[in-house]
C-alpha positions as CSV (number, residue, x, y, z in Angstrom):
1,M,126.0,131.3,124.6
2,S,124.7,127.7,124.6
3,P,124.9,125.6,127.8
4,A,127.9,123.4,128.3
5,P,127.5,119.7,127.5
6,T,126.4,117.6,130.4
7,A,129.2,115.0,129.9
8,P,132.8,115.2,128.6
9,D,132.0,112.8,125.8
10,T,128.8,114.6,124.7
11,L,128.7,116.8,121.6
12,D,127.8,120.5,121.9
13,P,125.0,121.0,119.3
14,G,124.8,124.7,120.2
15,R,127.7,125.3,117.9
16,L,125.5,124.2,115.0
17,G,122.6,126.4,115.9
18,F,120.6,123.9,118.1
19,T,119.1,125.1,121.3
20,P,118.4,122.9,124.4
21,Q,114.9,122.1,125.6
22,A,114.5,120.7,129.1
23,T,112.4,117.5,129.3
24,P,111.8,115.1,132.2
25,H,114.3,112.8,130.5
26,G,117.1,115.4,130.0
27,L,117.9,118.0,127.3
28,A,116.6,117.7,123.8
29,W,118.5,119.7,121.2
30,W,116.5,121.2,118.4
31,R,116.2,124.1,116.0
32,T,113.2,125.6,114.4
33,A,112.4,127.8,111.4
34,T,109.5,129.2,109.4
35,I,109.3,128.4,105.7
36,P,107.0,130.1,103.2
37,P,104.4,127.6,101.9
38,A,104.6,126.2,98.4
39,T,101.9,126.3,95.8
40,W,99.2,123.7,96.6
41,P,98.2,121.6,93.7
42,P,94.5,121.5,92.7
43,M,93.5,117.9,93.5
44,P,90.6,115.9,92.1
45,E,88.3,114.0,94.5
46,T,89.7,110.6,93.6
47,A,90.7,107.6,95.6
48,W,94.4,108.0,94.7
49,A,94.4,111.6,95.8
50,A,93.0,110.5,99.1
51,A,95.6,107.8,99.4
52,L,98.3,110.5,98.8
53,G,96.8,112.3,101.8
54,F,95.1,115.2,100.0
55,A,91.6,114.3,101.4
56,H,93.0,115.4,104.8
57,R,92.6,119.0,105.9
58,G,96.0,119.1,107.5
59,P,98.4,119.3,108.9
60,W,100.9,117.0,107.2
61,V,104.2,116.0,108.6
62,V,107.1,115.4,106.1
63,L,109.7,113.4,107.9
64,D,113.2,112.1,107.3
65,L,115.7,110.4,109.6
66,E,119.5,110.2,109.4
67,S,120.7,107.1,111.2
68,T,123.9,105.4,112.2
69,G,123.2,102.5,109.9
70,R,120.8,101.2,107.2
71,R,119.8,98.1,109.1
72,L,117.0,97.9,111.7
73,A,119.2,96.7,114.6
74,A,119.4,97.6,118.3
75,R,122.5,99.7,117.7
76,T,121.0,101.8,115.0
77,Y,120.1,105.2,116.2
78,A,118.5,108.2,114.5
79,F,121.0,111.0,115.1
80,L,119.1,113.6,113.0
81,V,115.3,113.8,113.0
82,G,113.7,116.3,110.6
83,V,110.0,117.2,110.7
84,L,108.4,119.7,108.4
85,E,104.8,120.6,109.4
86,V,103.0,121.4,106.2
87,H,99.8,123.5,105.9
88,P,98.2,124.5,102.5
89,Q,98.1,128.3,103.1
90,R,100.1,128.9,106.2
91,P,103.9,129.1,106.7
92,W,105.5,125.7,107.2
93,Q,107.2,124.9,110.5
94,W,110.6,123.3,110.3
95,R,111.9,121.3,113.3
96,Q,115.2,119.4,113.5
97,W,116.7,117.4,116.4
98,L,120.2,116.3,116.9
99,L,121.2,113.5,119.2
100,P,124.4,114.6,121.0
101,H,124.9,111.2,122.6
102,P,123.0,107.9,122.5
103,A,122.3,108.3,126.2
104,D,120.2,111.4,125.4
105,E,117.8,109.4,123.1
106,A,114.9,109.4,125.6
107,A,114.9,113.2,125.7
108,L,114.9,113.4,121.9
109,W,112.0,111.1,121.2
110,H,109.9,112.3,124.0
111,H,110.3,115.9,122.8
112,V,109.5,114.8,119.2
113,A,106.3,113.2,120.5
114,A,105.4,116.3,122.6
115,T,105.7,118.6,119.6
116,W,104.0,116.3,117.1
117,P,100.9,117.9,115.6
118,A,97.6,116.1,116.4
119,D,95.9,114.2,113.6
120,A,98.7,114.7,111.1
121,V,99.3,112.7,107.9
122,L,102.9,111.3,107.8
123,V,104.8,111.7,104.5
124,T,108.1,109.9,104.0
125,Y,110.4,108.6,101.3
126,N,111.0,104.9,101.7
127,G,109.7,105.3,105.2
128,A,107.6,102.2,105.1
129,R,110.7,100.0,105.0
130,F,113.0,102.0,107.3
131,D,112.1,105.3,108.9
132,L,108.8,104.3,110.4
133,P,110.0,100.9,111.7
134,L,113.1,102.6,113.2
135,M,110.9,105.2,114.9
136,H,108.7,102.6,116.4
137,M,111.6,100.6,117.7
138,R,113.5,103.5,119.2
139,A,110.3,104.9,120.8
140,Q,109.6,101.7,122.5
141,M,113.2,101.4,123.7
142,V,112.8,104.7,125.5
143,G,109.3,104.0,127.0
144,L,107.1,105.5,124.3
145,W,104.6,102.7,123.8
146,A,102.0,104.7,122.0
147,P,103.7,107.6,120.1
148,P,101.4,110.0,118.2
149,W,102.7,108.9,114.8
150,A,101.8,105.2,115.4
151,G,98.2,105.5,114.1
152,A,98.7,108.2,111.6
153,Q,98.0,107.8,107.9
154,H,101.3,107.2,106.1
155,V,102.2,108.2,102.6
156,D,105.4,106.6,101.3
157,V,106.2,108.8,98.2
158,L,108.8,106.3,96.9
159,S,106.2,103.7,96.1
160,W,104.1,106.2,94.2
161,V,107.2,107.5,92.2
162,R,108.0,103.9,91.2
163,R,104.6,103.2,89.9
164,A,104.2,106.6,88.1
165,F,107.6,106.6,86.4
166,R,108.5,102.9,86.0
167,E,111.4,102.5,83.5
168,A,111.3,106.2,82.7
169,W,114.1,107.2,85.1
170,P,117.5,105.7,85.7
171,N,116.7,105.3,89.4
172,Y,114.2,106.4,92.0
173,R,116.4,108.1,94.5
174,L,115.0,111.3,96.2
175,G,117.6,113.4,94.4
176,T,116.5,112.0,91.0
177,A,112.8,112.6,91.8
178,A,113.6,116.2,92.9
179,Q,115.6,116.9,89.8
180,R,113.0,115.4,87.4
181,L,109.9,116.7,89.0
182,V,110.9,120.0,90.6
183,G,114.2,120.9,88.9
184,L,116.1,120.9,92.2
185,E,119.9,120.3,91.9
186,R,122.2,119.5,94.7
187,P,124.8,122.1,95.5
188,A,128.3,121.4,94.5
189,D,129.5,121.2,98.1
190,D,126.8,118.8,99.2
191,V,128.1,115.7,101.0
192,P,126.9,112.2,100.0
193,A,124.3,110.6,102.2
194,A,126.4,107.5,102.7
195,S,129.0,109.5,104.5
196,L,126.7,110.9,107.2
197,P,126.9,108.0,109.7
198,E,130.7,108.2,109.5
199,R,130.6,111.9,110.2
200,Y,128.5,111.4,113.2
201,H,130.7,108.6,114.6
202,H,133.7,110.8,114.0
203,A,132.1,113.6,115.9
204,L,131.3,111.4,118.8
205,L,134.9,110.2,119.0
206,T,136.5,113.6,118.7
207,R,133.7,115.7,120.3
208,D,134.0,118.0,117.3
209,V,130.7,119.0,115.7
210,T,132.3,120.7,112.7
211,P,132.1,117.7,110.4
212,L,128.4,117.5,111.2
213,A,127.5,120.9,109.7
214,P,127.3,119.6,106.1
215,A,125.2,116.6,107.4
216,V,122.7,119.0,109.1
217,S,122.3,121.0,105.9
218,H,122.0,117.9,103.8
219,H,119.3,116.6,106.0
220,Q,117.3,119.8,105.9
221,A,117.6,119.9,102.1
222,D,116.3,116.3,101.9
223,V,113.2,117.1,103.9
224,L,112.4,120.2,101.9
225,A,113.0,118.3,98.6
226,L,110.7,115.5,99.8
227,A,107.9,118.0,100.5
228,Q,108.2,119.5,97.0
229,V,108.4,116.1,95.3
230,W,105.2,115.0,97.1
231,L,103.3,118.1,95.8
232,A,104.8,117.9,92.3
233,L,103.9,114.2,92.0
234,A,100.3,114.9,93.0
235,R,100.2,117.8,90.5
236,D,101.6,115.5,87.8
237,L,99.1,112.7,88.5
238,A,96.1,115.1,88.6
239,Q,96.7,116.1,85.0
240,P,95.3,114.0,82.2
241,P,98.1,111.9,80.6
242,R,99.8,114.0,78.0
243,A,102.0,113.2,75.0
244,R,105.2,112.8,76.8
245,R,108.1,110.7,75.6
246,Y,107.7,108.0,78.3
247,P,108.2,104.4,77.4
248,A,105.2,102.1,77.2
249,A,106.1,100.4,80.5
250,T,105.7,103.8,82.2
251,W,102.2,104.4,80.8
252,L,101.3,100.8,81.7
253,S,102.4,101.1,85.3
254,R,100.6,104.5,85.6
255,G,97.4,103.1,84.0
256,R,97.4,100.3,86.6
257,L,97.9,102.8,89.4
258,Y,94.9,104.8,88.2
259,R,92.8,101.6,87.8
260,Q,93.8,100.4,91.3
261,Y,92.1,103.5,92.7
262,R,89.2,103.4,90.2
263,D,90.1,106.5,88.3
264,L,89.1,104.9,85.0
265,P,89.2,107.8,82.6
266,R,92.8,108.5,83.4
267,A,93.6,104.8,83.4
268,R,92.2,104.4,79.9
269,Q,94.2,107.4,78.6
270,A,97.4,106.1,80.1
271,L,96.8,102.5,78.9
272,R,96.0,103.7,75.3
273,R,99.4,105.3,75.2
274,A,101.0,102.1,76.5
275,F,99.2,100.0,73.9
276,R,100.2,102.3,71.1
277,R,103.9,102.6,72.2
278,A,104.6,99.0,73.1
279,T,107.7,97.8,71.3
280,T,107.5,94.1,72.3
281,P,104.7,91.6,71.8
282,E,104.6,90.8,75.5
283,L,104.3,94.4,76.6
284,R,101.7,95.1,73.9
285,A,99.7,92.1,75.2
286,R,99.9,93.3,78.8
287,A,98.9,96.8,77.9
288,G,96.1,95.7,75.6
289,L,94.6,93.3,78.1
290,A,94.7,96.0,80.8
291,L,93.1,98.5,78.4
292,A,90.3,96.2,77.5
293,A,89.6,95.5,81.2
294,V,89.3,99.2,81.9
295,Q,87.0,99.7,78.9
296,R,84.9,96.8,80.1
297,Q,84.6,98.4,83.5
298,M,83.5,101.7,81.9
299,G,80.8,99.9,80.0
300,D,82.4,100.3,76.5
301,R,82.0,96.8,75.4
302,A,82.7,97.5,71.7
303,A,86.0,99.1,72.4
304,A,87.0,96.2,74.7
305,C,86.1,93.7,72.0
306,A,88.1,95.6,69.4
307,V,91.2,95.4,71.6
308,W,90.7,91.7,72.2
309,E,90.2,91.0,68.5
310,A,93.4,93.0,67.7
311,L,95.4,91.0,70.2
312,A,93.8,87.7,69.1
313,A,95.1,88.3,65.6
314,E,98.5,88.6,67.1
315,G,98.3,85.3,68.9
316,V,97.4,86.4,72.4
317,W,95.4,83.4,73.6
318,E,93.9,85.1,76.6
319,A,92.3,87.7,74.3
320,Y,90.6,84.8,72.4
321,E,89.2,83.6,75.7
322,H,87.9,87.0,76.6
323,R,86.3,87.4,73.2
324,I,84.6,84.0,73.3
325,R,83.2,84.8,76.7
326,A,82.0,88.2,75.6
327,A,80.1,86.7,72.6
328,R,78.5,84.2,75.0
329,R,77.7,86.5,77.9
330,W,77.3,89.9,76.4
331,D,75.7,89.1,73.0
332,N,74.1,85.8,74.1
333,D,75.2,84.6,70.7
334,L,76.2,81.0,71.0
335,E,77.1,80.6,67.3
336,Q,79.4,83.6,67.4
337,A,81.2,82.2,70.5
338,R,81.6,78.9,68.7
339,G,83.1,80.6,65.7
340,W,85.6,82.4,67.9
341,L,86.5,79.2,69.6
342,R,87.1,77.4,66.3
343,R,89.4,80.1,65.2
344,A,91.3,80.0,68.4
345,Q,91.8,76.3,68.2
346,A,92.9,76.5,64.6
347,H,95.2,79.4,65.3
348,L,96.8,77.6,68.2
349,A,97.2,74.4,66.1
350,A,98.9,76.3,63.3
351,A,101.0,78.8,65.3
352,S,104.6,78.2,66.0
353,T,104.0,78.8,69.7
354,S,105.9,77.4,72.7
355,P,105.0,73.9,74.0
356,L,104.1,75.5,77.3
357,D,101.5,77.7,75.6
358,R,100.0,74.6,73.9
359,A,100.0,72.6,77.1
360,L,98.2,75.5,78.9
361,W,95.7,76.7,76.3
362,Q,94.7,73.5,74.5
363,P,92.9,72.1,77.7
364,K,91.3,75.5,78.3
365,F,89.9,75.7,74.8
366,Q,88.8,72.1,75.0
367,A,86.9,72.9,78.2
368,L,85.3,75.9,76.5
369,A,84.4,73.7,73.5
370,E,82.6,71.2,75.8
371,R,80.6,74.0,77.4
372,L,79.6,75.3,74.0
373,G,78.6,71.9,72.7
374,L,81.4,71.5,70.2
375,T,83.2,68.2,69.5
376,T,86.6,67.5,68.0
377,E,84.9,66.7,64.7
378,D,83.2,70.1,64.6
379,V,86.5,71.9,64.9
380,A,88.1,69.6,62.2
381,T,85.3,69.7,59.7
382,R,84.1,73.3,60.2
383,P,87.0,75.7,59.9
384,P,86.3,79.3,60.7
385,D,85.0,81.4,57.8
386,A,87.0,84.6,57.4
387,R,83.9,86.3,55.9
388,S,81.5,85.4,58.8
389,P,80.8,87.8,61.6
390,S,81.6,84.8,63.9
391,G,84.8,84.0,62.1
392,P,88.4,85.3,62.6
393,A,89.3,88.4,64.4
394,R,89.6,91.5,62.4
395,N,93.1,92.7,61.6
396,A,94.9,94.9,64.2
397,A,94.9,97.7,61.7
398,D,91.1,97.6,61.4
399,A,90.7,98.2,65.2
400,P,89.3,101.6,66.2
401,P,91.9,104.3,67.1
402,E,91.5,103.8,70.9
403,A,92.5,100.1,70.4
404,R,95.6,100.8,68.3
């Protein structure tokens, strides 16, 4: 039988399976369980894998809070704290705390700090904006000025999901990520997350913990789903981009993610898909410029020039600028650079482009002309020769497969 509550207006968490733990600040109510480990994804030694926490040897702490509000205010409490201690090949340890009354907050947070594994990586979902700031604020309010999670490496899975699946999913909620990546479906009797603060307030007023039982189960399911989403996301990113029916914006976002962490082979594969599947000129221009930049980083100058030429034929003025500079700096061919500049100026003069584009690019091309020793008369009297190697860009259909 669980001990009786210490005050008449305090909940009895023992009825929900929580047990009391004596601390110098009072009783902390928690429950623990052992969970079989999930399959660990084989991770490449890349910068993005390290940023996801997989360069660490463990442990990892998958954390989620249920709070009395969604705003970081002095009256916002975390009434459920869930911690899943993850190891690659060992059983996972589940710990969950329930706050029976706001007066017991010091006992809860000091006990969380006392059981926190040393040198652990923290994994959350939207924790950078809410969970972690709330933890820091509540810890300081109970006298924990240097909690063990303060200096831990933090992985916010939500930011990675957004970049990896931009515009491919209807939303980026944890439930959507769990369903799309892991195939997890919420049970039919699951309660909505928005109702959990109301259930807790009702329990405090009535001192009846029965309405909190679904909240406790919902919270545990969230933490377990987050752990599986984190592993499944890493597994998905580790595989080379495959022929999935993602829109071009998804491949563009993922290519930029790979490039940010200097995984250039995967970035090139993703950006090629974005370039081929773009359905609007603006998206095609963004994908092509990003693809050419990656190819230039990889030292494939011919492929980068092919993409710039394809985009230049479509009226992407920035591609002209890159192609002119490539002819001047890479090939050291001043005449070829002048030919590309003449074509760019003629194209801009003849194209039905916006006044803003003209106001932006005419001065840029004029500045390039001055650097290359061209005058206005040169451009007017020497139109570009379509048959000359230094003349117009090749048609987009003539570009190599990786550029199309």
